[in-house]
C-alpha distance (Angstrom), angle and dihedral (degrees) to the residues before:
residue distance angle dihedral
M1 . . .
R2 3.78 . .
F3 3.80 90.3 .
L4 3.80 90.5 54.5
A5 3.77 92.4 47.4
L6 3.83 89.4 49.9
A7 3.83 89.0 50.0
G8 3.80 90.6 50.1
G9 3.82 89.4 49.0
L10 3.79 91.9 51.5
A11 3.80 91.9 46.7
G12 3.79 89.2 50.5
A13 3.78 91.5 48.9
V14 3.79 93.1 51.3
A15 3.82 92.3 46.4
F16 3.83 97.4 45.0
S17 3.80 93.5 43.9
Q18 3.77 88.6 66.2
F19 3.80 95.0 58.1
P20 3.84 98.4 84.9
E21 3.81 92.5 57.4
F22 3.80 94.5 38.5
S23 3.79 91.4 51.0
Q24 3.82 90.4 48.4
Q25 3.80 90.8 53.0
Y26 3.80 91.4 46.0
V27 3.81 91.2 52.0
Q28 3.79 90.0 51.0
R29 3.81 90.9 52.8
L30 3.79 90.1 44.7
S31 3.80 89.7 54.3
G32 3.81 91.9 51.8
A33 3.79 93.9 46.5
A34 3.80 91.7 48.1
D35 3.84 91.4 48.7
E36 3.82 91.7 51.1
L37 3.79 92.2 49.5
R38 3.78 92.5 43.2
A39 3.82 89.1 61.3
V40 3.82 90.5 51.2
T41 3.80 92.4 47.5
I42 3.81 92.8 47.6
A43 3.80 91.7 49.1
F44 3.82 92.1 49.7
D45 3.84 93.4 45.8
T46 3.85 89.6 47.3
A47 3.79 92.2 51.4
A48 3.82 90.7 47.4
R49 3.82 91.5 49.5
V50 3.83 91.9 48.6
G51 3.81 86.8 52.6
G52 3.83 90.3 51.2
L53 3.80 92.7 -110.7
T54 3.81 137.0 121.2
R55 3.74 118.8 -125.1
E56 3.82 91.4 -100.2
E57 3.78 92.4 47.2
A58 3.83 90.9 50.2
L59 3.81 91.3 49.1
A60 3.85 90.0 49.4
E61 3.80 91.6 46.4
L62 3.78 90.9 58.1
K63 3.81 91.3 60.6
G64 3.78 121.5 97.8
T65 3.79 105.8 70.7
G66 3.75 130.8 60.4
F67 3.82 92.1 -111.2
G68 3.83 92.8 43.2
D69 3.82 92.7 48.7
Q70 3.85 90.5 50.0
F71 3.79 92.8 45.3
S72 3.81 92.1 47.5
D73 3.80 91.6 49.4
D74 3.85 91.5 46.2
M75 3.83 91.8 49.8
R76 3.76 91.2 49.0
Q77 3.80 91.8 50.7
R78 3.85 91.2 47.8
I79 3.79 92.4 49.5
Y80 3.81 91.4 47.4
R81 3.81 91.4 48.6
Y82 3.84 90.7 48.9
E83 3.81 90.8 52.1
R84 3.80 91.8 48.3
L85 3.83 96.1 44.6
N86 3.79 91.4 45.0
A87 3.82 91.4 51.0
D88 3.82 90.1 49.0
Y89 3.82 91.9 46.9
Q90 3.87 91.5 50.2
A91 3.77 90.1 50.3
L92 3.83 96.9 46.8
A93 3.80 105.6 31.4
G94 3.77 100.8 82.4
E95 3.81 97.9 31.5
T96 3.76 130.2 106.9
P97 3.80 117.2 -116.1
L98 3.80 90.4 -102.5
L99 3.76 92.4 55.3
R100 3.81 90.7 44.3
L101 3.83 88.4 55.1
A102 3.81 87.8 51.9
Q103 3.82 86.5 58.7
F104 3.81 95.6 46.4
W105 3.83 91.8 145.4
R106 3.82 88.0 69.7
F107 3.80 87.6 71.7
R108 3.76 87.9 74.7
D109 3.76 104.1 121.1
T110 3.80 99.2 100.1
D111 3.80 93.5 -166.8
L112 3.79 92.1 56.0
V113 3.77 92.9 42.3
Q114 3.80 91.0 51.7
R115 3.82 93.6 46.3
T116 3.81 91.5 47.6
W117 3.84 91.1 48.3
D118 3.86 91.4 47.5
D119 3.83 90.5 56.7
F120 3.79 98.1 35.8
K121 3.77 118.9 113.3
P122 3.84 114.9 -164.4
A123 3.77 113.7 -130.1
V124 3.77 138.6 179.3
P125 3.80 105.6 -88.2
V126 3.80 114.7 -127.1
T127 3.77 99.2 172.5
L128 3.76 128.9 93.4
E129 3.82 88.7 -113.9
G130 3.81 90.5 52.7
A131 3.85 91.7 50.3
T132 3.82 90.4 46.0
F133 3.75 92.0 51.9
A134 3.83 91.6 44.6
G135 3.80 88.9 54.9
L136 3.81 91.8 46.5
G137 3.78 90.2 47.5
Y138 3.78 92.3 49.4
A139 3.86 90.7 52.8
V140 3.78 93.0 47.0
G141 3.81 94.2 44.9
W142 3.82 94.3 45.2
G143 3.79 92.1 44.7
L144 3.83 93.6 48.1
V145 3.77 94.2 49.3
A146 3.78 93.0 42.4
F147 3.82 90.8 50.0
L148 3.81 93.0 48.6
L149 3.78 93.1 47.1
S150 3.76 91.3 46.6
A151 3.81 90.9 49.9
L152 3.80 92.6 48.4
F153 3.81 101.6 40.1
G154 3.80 99.0 26.0
R155 3.82 89.3 61.0
R156 3.83 91.4 50.9
R157 3.78 91.7 50.4
R158 3.81 92.6 50.7
R159 3.82 90.7 53.3
A160 3.83 92.3 51.1
């Protein structure tokens, strides 16, 4: 059982040690996506303002035809995504990896997470953050496997 707990600890260390670099790459992608959507949002807001409308009035004005309804819904979704991605970027950009982990829910854009993961190449961490996460991962992995083994085999021993 100790060997399995050790293996779980090592697996956790390897997995967690990758988080600092993965989170950095995610934040970079987040920044790019937010910048792209910011340009779309600014262009739409400017066109609305030139037309003497607020954003909401312009979105409502588009309604009425199939194309207009689709365009209005698409713009609303893009603007909402921009606001969400920008808020996530602002919260994560200046943080250390440990503080990013504490805000794990901000890694909520599944498209960006998937694209980051697809391009991510695991590496041996040589930074203090990487070593810290490796230690944290080892403790979590070891503890999880030890707990599960204890729950499974401890119960059988008590019955005997």
